[in-house]
Every structure is written in structure tokens, then in C-alpha cells.
C-alpha positions in Angstrom: 192.4 93.3 111.4 191.6 96.9 110.6 189.3 97.6 107.5 190.2 99.9 104.8 188.3 103.1 104.5 187.9 102.9 100.7 184.5 102.6 99.2 182.7 99.6 98.2 182.8 98.3 94.7 179.1 99.5 94.2 179.9 102.9 95.5 182.9 103.0 93.1 180.8 102.6 90.2 181.6 98.8 89.8 178.9 96.3 89.0 177.5 94.6 92.3 177.6 90.8 92.8 175.1 89.1 90.5 172.2 87.7 92.5 172.1 84.3 90.9 168.7 82.5 91.1 166.5 80.5 88.7 166.9 82.7 85.7 170.7 82.5 86.2 170.6 78.7 86.3 168.5 78.5 83.2 170.7 80.8 81.1 174.0 79.2 82.4 172.4 75.8 81.5 172.1 76.8 77.9 175.8 77.8 77.7 176.7 74.6 79.5 174.6 72.3 76.9 176.7 73.9 74.1 179.9 73.0 76.0 178.5 69.5 76.6 178.0 69.0 72.9 181.3 70.4 72.0 183.1 67.8 74.4 181.1 65.1 72.7 182.3 66.1 69.4 185.8 66.6 70.6 186.1 63.1 72.1 184.3 61.2 69.4 187.5 60.5 67.6 188.5 58.6 70.7 186.1 55.8 70.1 186.6 55.9 66.4 190.4 55.6 66.0 190.6 52.2 64.4 187.5 53.0 62.2 189.3 56.3 61.1 192.5 54.3 60.4 190.6 52.0 58.0 188.5 54.9 56.5 191.4 57.1 55.6 194.0 54.3 55.2 196.5 55.8 57.6 198.9 54.4 60.2 199.2 55.3 63.9 201.3 58.4 63.5 199.0 60.0 61.1 196.1 59.0 63.3 197.8 60.8 66.2 197.9 63.8 64.2 194.2 64.3 64.6 194.5 64.7 68.3 197.6 66.8 68.2 196.2 69.1 65.6 192.9 69.5 67.7 194.9 70.3 70.9 197.2 72.7 69.0 194.3 74.6 67.4 192.5 74.5 70.9 195.5 75.8 72.8 196.4 78.5 70.2 192.7 79.9 70.2 192.5 80.4 74.0 193.8 84.0 74.2 192.1 85.1 71.0 188.9 83.6 72.4 189.4 85.2 75.6 189.8 88.6 73.9 186.6 87.9 71.7 184.6 87.2 74.8 185.8 90.4 76.5 185.1 92.5 73.3 182.1 90.9 71.8 180.3 89.2 74.6 179.5 85.8 75.6 176.6 85.0 73.2 178.2 86.0 70.0 181.4 83.8 70.8 179.3 80.8 71.9 177.1 81.1 68.8 180.1 81.3 66.6 181.7 78.4 68.3 178.6 76.2 68.0 178.3 76.9 64.3 182.0 76.0 63.8 182.0 72.8 65.7 178.8 71.7 64.2 180.1 72.2 60.6 183.4 70.6 61.6 181.7 67.4 63.0 179.5 67.2 59.7 182.6 67.8 57.5 184.3 65.0 59.4 181.4 62.7 58.6 181.5 63.4 55.0 185.2 63.7 54.5 186.5 61.5 51.6 190.2 62.1 52.4 192.6 62.2 55.2 193.4 65.9 54.3 189.8 66.9 54.4 189.2 65.2 57.6 192.2 67.0 59.3 190.8 70.2 58.1 187.3 69.4 59.6 188.9 68.4 62.9 190.8 71.8 62.9 187.4 73.5 62.4 185.9 71.5 65.2 188.8 72.4 67.6 188.2 76.1 66.7 184.7 76.0 67.7 185.3 73.9 70.7 187.7 76.4 72.1 185.1 79.1 72.0 182.9 77.2 74.5 184.6 76.7 77.9 185.9 80.2 78.4 182.4 81.4 77.4 180.8 79.3 80.0 183.1 80.3 82.6 182.3 83.9 81.8 178.6 83.2 82.2 179.3 81.8 85.6 181.1 85.0 86.8 178.3 87.2 85.3 175.4 85.5 86.5 176.3 84.2 90.0 177.9 85.6 93.1 181.5 85.4 93.3 181.4 82.8 96.2 179.6 80.5 93.7 182.5 80.9 91.2 184.6 77.7 92.1 181.4 75.6 92.3 180.1 76.7 88.9 183.4 76.1 87.2 183.6 72.4 88.6 180.0 71.9 87.5 180.9 73.0 84.0 183.8 70.7 84.1 181.5 68.0 85.4 179.1 68.4 82.4 182.2 68.2 80.0 183.1 64.7 81.4 179.5 63.6 81.1 180.0 64.5 77.4 183.1 62.4 77.5 181.1 59.6 78.7 178.3 59.9 76.1 180.7 59.6 73.4 182.2 56.5 74.8 178.9 54.8 75.9 176.6 56.0 73.2 178.5 57.0 70.0 180.7 53.9 70.0 177.8 51.4 69.6 176.0 53.7 67.2 179.1 54.0 65.2 179.5 50.1 64.9 175.8 49.8 64.2 175.0 52.4 61.5 178.5 53.3 60.0 180.8 56.2 60.0 178.9 58.8 57.9 175.3 58.1 59.6 176.8 58.1 63.1 178.9 61.3 62.7 176.4 63.2 60.6 173.6 62.3 63.1 175.5 63.5 66.0 176.1 66.8 64.3 172.3 67.5 64.7 172.9 67.9 68.5 174.8 71.2 67.5 171.8 72.6 65.7 169.6 71.6 68.8 171.6 73.6 71.2 172.0 76.5 68.7 168.3 77.3 68.8 167.9 78.2 72.7 171.3 79.7 72.4 170.2 82.3 69.8 166.8 82.8 71.3 167.3 83.0 75.1 171.0 83.4 76.1 172.1 86.8 77.6 175.5 87.9 78.6 174.6 89.2 82.0 171.5 90.2 84.1 170.1 93.6 83.5 172.0 96.2 85.4 175.1 93.8 86.1 177.1 94.4 83.0 180.9 94.9 83.1 182.2 98.5 83.2 182.7 99.9 79.7 186.3 99.9 78.5 187.7 103.4 78.3 189.3 104.5 75.1 189.9 108.2 75.5 192.0 109.8 72.9 194.3 111.3 75.5 195.0 108.0 77.3 197.7 106.0 75.7 196.2 102.8 77.2 193.2 103.3 75.1 194.5 104.3 71.9 195.4 102.2 68.9 192.0 100.8 68.2 191.7 97.0 68.2 195.4 96.6 68.4 195.6 98.6 71.4 192.7 97.0 73.0 194.3 93.4 72.5 197.8 94.5 73.7 196.4 96.1 76.8 194.1 93.2 77.6 197.0 90.6 77.3 199.5 92.9 79.1 197.3 93.7 82.1 196.1 90.2 82.5 199.5 88.8 82.5 200.8 91.5 84.8 198.6 90.0 87.6 200.6 87.3 89.5 197.1 85.6 90.1 196.7 85.0 86.3 200.2 83.5 85.9 199.7 81.3 89.1 196.4 80.1 87.6 198.3 79.2 84.3 200.9 77.1 86.3 198.3 75.4 88.4 196.4 74.4 85.3 199.7 73.4 83.4 200.7 71.1 86.4 197.6 69.4 87.2 195.7 68.9 84.0 198.1 67.0 81.6 198.7 63.6 83.2 194.9 62.8 82.8 194.6 64.4 79.6 197.5 62.6 77.9 196.1 59.3 79.3 192.7 59.7 78.1 193.5 61.4 74.8 196.1 59.0 73.3 198.5 57.0 75.4 196.4 55.5 78.0 195.0 52.6 75.8 198.3 51.6 74.2 200.0 51.8 77.7 197.3 49.4 79.3 197.1 47.1 76.3 200.9 46.9 75.2 202.7 47.4 78.4 200.3 46.0 81.0 198.8 43.3 78.8 195.2 44.0 79.3 192.5 43.4 77.0 190.9 46.4 75.0 187.6 45.9 77.1 189.5 46.1 80.4 191.6 49.0 79.3 188.4 50.9 78.2 186.9 50.2 81.7 190.0 51.7 83.4 189.6 54.7 81.0 186.0 55.1 82.0 187.1 54.9 85.6 189.2 58.0 85.2 186.1 59.8 83.8 184.0 58.6 86.5 186.3 59.6 89.3 186.7 63.1 87.7 182.9 63.5 87.9 182.5 62.3 91.4 185.3 64.5 92.7 184.5 67.5 90.9 181.8 68.7 93.1 183.7 67.9 96.2 186.6 70.1 94.9 184.3 72.9 94.0 182.6 72.8 97.5 185.9 72.9 99.4 187.4 75.7 97.3 184.0 77.7 97.5 184.0 77.5 101.4 187.9 77.7 102.0 190.0 79.7 99.6 193.0 78.8 101.6 192.5 75.2 100.5 193.4 75.9 96.8 197.1 75.6 97.0 197.0 72.5 99.1 194.5 70.8 97.0 196.4 71.5 93.8 199.9 70.5 95.3 198.3 67.4 97.0 196.8 66.3 93.6 200.1 66.7 91.9 201.9 64.8 94.6 199.5 62.0 94.6 199.5 61.7 91.0 203.4 61.6 90.9 203.5 59.1 93.6 200.9 56.6 91.8 202.7 57.0 88.4 206.0 56.1 90.1 204.5 53.1 91.9 203.2 51.8 88.5 206.3 52.4 86.5 208.8 51.1 89.0 206.7 48.1 90.1 208.9 44.9 90.0 208.2 42.7 87.1 206.8 43.5 83.7 203.3 44.4 84.8 201.6 46.3 87.7 198.9 44.5 89.6 195.2 45.5 88.8 194.5 47.0 92.3 197.5 49.4 91.6 196.2 50.3 88.1 192.8 51.0 89.4 194.2 53.3 92.1 196.1 55.1 89.3 193.0 55.7 87.5 191.2 56.9 90.4 193.9 59.5 91.2 194.1 60.5 87.5 190.4 61.5 87.9 191.5 64.2 90.5 193.5 66.1 87.8 190.5 67.7 86.0 189.0 69.1 89.2 192.4 70.3 90.5 193.0 72.0 87.2 189.8 74.1 87.7 191.6 75.7 90.7 193.8 77.6 88.3 190.8 79.7 87.3 190.1 80.5 90.9 193.3 82.3 91.0 192.9 84.1 87.7 189.2 85.2 88.5 189.7 87.4 91.6 193.0 89.0 90.1 191.1 90.6 87.2 188.1 92.8 86.8 184.9 91.8 84.8 186.2 93.3 81.5 189.3 91.1 81.5 187.8 87.8 82.7 187.8 86.3 79.2 191.4 87.1 78.4 192.6 85.9 81.9 190.7 82.6 81.6 192.1 82.0 78.1 195.6 82.6 79.5 195.0 80.2 82.4 193.5 77.6 80.1 196.5 77.5 77.8 198.6 76.0 80.6 197.2 72.5 80.7 197.0 72.1 76.9 200.6 73.2 76.5 201.7 70.7 78.8 199.5 68.1 77.3 200.8 68.6 73.8 204.4 68.6 75.1 204.0 65.3 76.8 202.0 63.8 73.9 204.9 64.3 71.6 207.7 63.7 74.0 206.2 60.4 75.0 205.8 59.3 71.3 209.5 60.3 70.6 210.8 58.5 73.5 208.7 55.2 72.7 210.1 55.4 69.1 213.8 56.0 70.5 213.6 53.2 73.3 211.7 50.5 71.4 208.3 51.1 73.3 209.8 51.5 76.7 206.8 53.0 78.6 208.8 53.5 81.8 211.3 55.8 80.2 208.6 57.5 77.9 206.3 58.4 80.8 209.1 59.9 82.9 208.2 63.0 81.0 205.2 63.4 83.6 207.7 63.9 86.5 209.6 66.6 84.6 206.8 68.8 83.8 205.2 68.4 87.1 208.5 69.4 88.8 208.7 72.5 86.6 205.1 73.4 87.3 205.5 73.0 91.1 208.5 75.2 91.3 206.6 77.9 89.3 203.6 77.6 91.6 205.7 78.0 94.8 207.5 81.0 93.2 204.3 82.8 92.2 202.3 81.8 95.3 203.4 84.5 98.0 203.0 87.5 95.4 199.7 86.3 94.1 198.1 85.6 97.5 199.3 88.9 98.9 197.9 90.9 95.9 194.5 89.0 96.3 194.5 89.8 100.1 195.2 93.6 99.4 192.3 93.5 96.8 189.9 92.0 99.2 190.9 94.6 102.0 190.2 97.4 99.4 186.8 96.3 98.5 185.6 95.8 102.0 183.6 98.8 103.0 184.6 100.6 106.2 182.3 100.1 109.3 181.2 103.7 110.0 179.4 104.6 113.2 175.7 105.0 113.1 174.6 108.5 113.1 173.0 109.8 116.4 169.4 110.9 116.0 168.9 114.5 116.6 166.1 113.7 119.2 168.4 111.4 121.1 169.5 112.5 124.5 173.2 111.6 125.4 173.6 110.3 128.9 176.5 112.8 129.6 174.5 115.7 128.4 171.0 115.1 129.9 168.8 117.9 129.4 170.6 119.2 126.4 169.7 118.3 122.8 172.3 116.3 120.9 174.0 118.2 118.2 
């Protein structure tokens, strides 16, 4: 394969690949700690659903509104947060997010009414939405590009660990000390991570910042102030096939596990499969454990072989559909335990597979658009999750709690996603290959020293 003669990124004035190292790990760890606490707060309602129903005197539909509102706020904030990260930097956005989700958790602890509790969860969701994209940005600004897939998977792994903490730690604390003490006490964790965030976190290593955004008065792309910047960032990010492919990969892979863990998994296992709450909780924990175990494997595979991205994503979708179909069409009223265990293990692959979406958006966009592109990508799975949460609920009401019909929504959304992935794949990969060829410097012949004697011109000094 011939190499392009274009200059390297460094020669063209673009920032070189960040060096990584111990300081990068320390700074990245501060951001990941903030994300870890955000996930604890986000999933804390999952272990307090019955307590919340008793405290606020609400039924199942009103209780489900907590989760739907939080998802709606999270998904709706993704592009604005991406723009904020690109415009203001990681540290400012993470700090604002930590303040918001800490105030939201504290407000949830002290809320005397259902309406105030909803407002507190919306505030928490707003702060939570600012964490993950910021952590992805830290990974791209502090570590070499080849480490990007692994750092994204590690961030997701830490998030799932936060889910485990809320399940294994917050639940017994809640039942031991009560609602207000448990939630107000957990809010202290937000203050703990806020201190190192303010004191020590930096957006990027010195000398490795993104190129400044040009806003010349004669350039229509740069005119229009903040509005022009927002429109340009969204337009140019969306114009990249890699960004759109990333969104559809995230859309197609994430939502089956999200819907199962967030709302409908427990009712399905208890009401449709006849399991006890304890056994059902163990299966939900198995999904989280499988996610954590497989996250590193997915990150290593994608980091070493970029060609594995599409096979991994589509393979995960196919396996998830196969296991769901096996459970739903199994003869009799209930599926055997071994099949439910297999389903939960496979659902654990959905989280790591969804991170592959960012591995398409990342190389398709320059550093100054990484936040916006990540926000667009991250919307995919949450749009699919909200759609499925609502559709499953509507179908359950319409069919008298027929879970087989209700969960058929999973196959419809997966089919839509797979078609979109296959449609965008050729163009996105071709653009990515062209970009790689352009940024590889040409191999120029080494200059011949003036004192060197050429064999064919012995006795004569080389020119």
C-alpha cells in the first residue's frame, strides 16, 4: 500500500498523541471517581423503589416516572453537554455536574412530596449527564489514541461498579438507618470527589491542548457567536459517517440490558418467571458482574484490532436476540433457570458492546469536536431505552401483562439498528481509512552525507 505524501499531524500544527503515564492515570482517576459517584446516585432508586412508593404514596406508574424522567433528562442533555465540554473544557463541566448531582441526591433525601422528589431526580439526572462524556474526553486528551477503546471500557467498568455499590451497600443501609439518613449520607460522597476535582484535575497535559476554534469575521462558519459555534459543532459532527455509525451501534447494543436493569427485569423475573425477589435480584447482579468481567476483554480486542468492532457489535446483538427469543418462546409458562442465567450473562455484553460506538465517533472527529460527537453517540442507547421502556409498559397494559408480546419490542429496535449499521458501515470505514492514510507521514529517503562516496562515482565527492 502506498503512503500519502501529506504531512504528519504534528507537522500540520495539530497536537501530537498524548504520552499517557502516571500523571495521566492520576488525573483520569479523579474524573472516573466523579462518574463512579454519579452512577451510585443514578441507580440508588433501583434499590429503593418499594420504599419510595411508601414514602410518597404513589403507585407503579408514578414510580416508573422517576426512571423515565431521569432517562429523558440524561438523553436530552447529551448534545448540550458535549457542546459545553468542547467550549468550556472538561474540568468546568465535571465540576458543575458534581455540584448538580450532589444537590439532587440531597434534595431527594429531604423531599417531603412526590413533586419535589421528581424535581430532585431531574436535577440529579442533569448532573449525571455531564460526567460520562467528560470522562471520555479526559481519556482522549491524556492517553494515546491506541488506548482509547480500553480507557472507555474501563470507565464503563467503574460505572458498573457504582451500580454494584448501590445494590450491595446502599440497600442494607437504607433498611437499617432509614430514607433520609441513607440518601443524605450518600450525598457526602459527592462532596468528597468534588475536592480533588477542583484542586487537581486538568483538561489536558501541557502542550497537548486541542487546536483553538477559528472564528474569523470573514468566515461564515465562525460567525454568529455562540449560536454559530453550536450549529457548526452539531452540523460538522453529524456530517461524519463515523458519528452516525457510532450512534446506531450504541442505540442497537445498549438498550436490552438497560431496560432489564432499570425497570422491567425484576417484574419479568418475579411475575412472568415465578422467581423470588432474592433470586431475581441475584440474576440482575449477574448482569452487572458479566458486564464488568467482559468490559476489559472488549476493550483489549478493539484496541488491538479495529477490524473487530463491527463483528463484536453485531455478534452481541445477534446473541442477545437469540437468547431473548429462546426465553420468550420456550414451551410452557416458565423458562428453566439455566436459560435465564444464560440470558443474564449475555445481557452483560450489551454495555461493553455499546462502548464500541465511541470508537467510531472518536477517530471521525478532531479534538475540538470530541465532546459533541460523544454526546450524539451517547444519545443512541438512551433513546432506544426510553422507547422500549414506554412500549413495554403500554403493551403490558394492553395485553394483560403478556411479557412475551411486550418484550417483542426488543427485536424491532434491534432490526432497525442493524439495518442502519450495515447501511453506514462502508462509508464510515472508508472515510476512516482515508483519514489514517492522510495522517501517516511519507517515508522520505535519508539524505546522503556530503562526505559520502557513491560507488558509481568513486573518486568524486557526492553532490
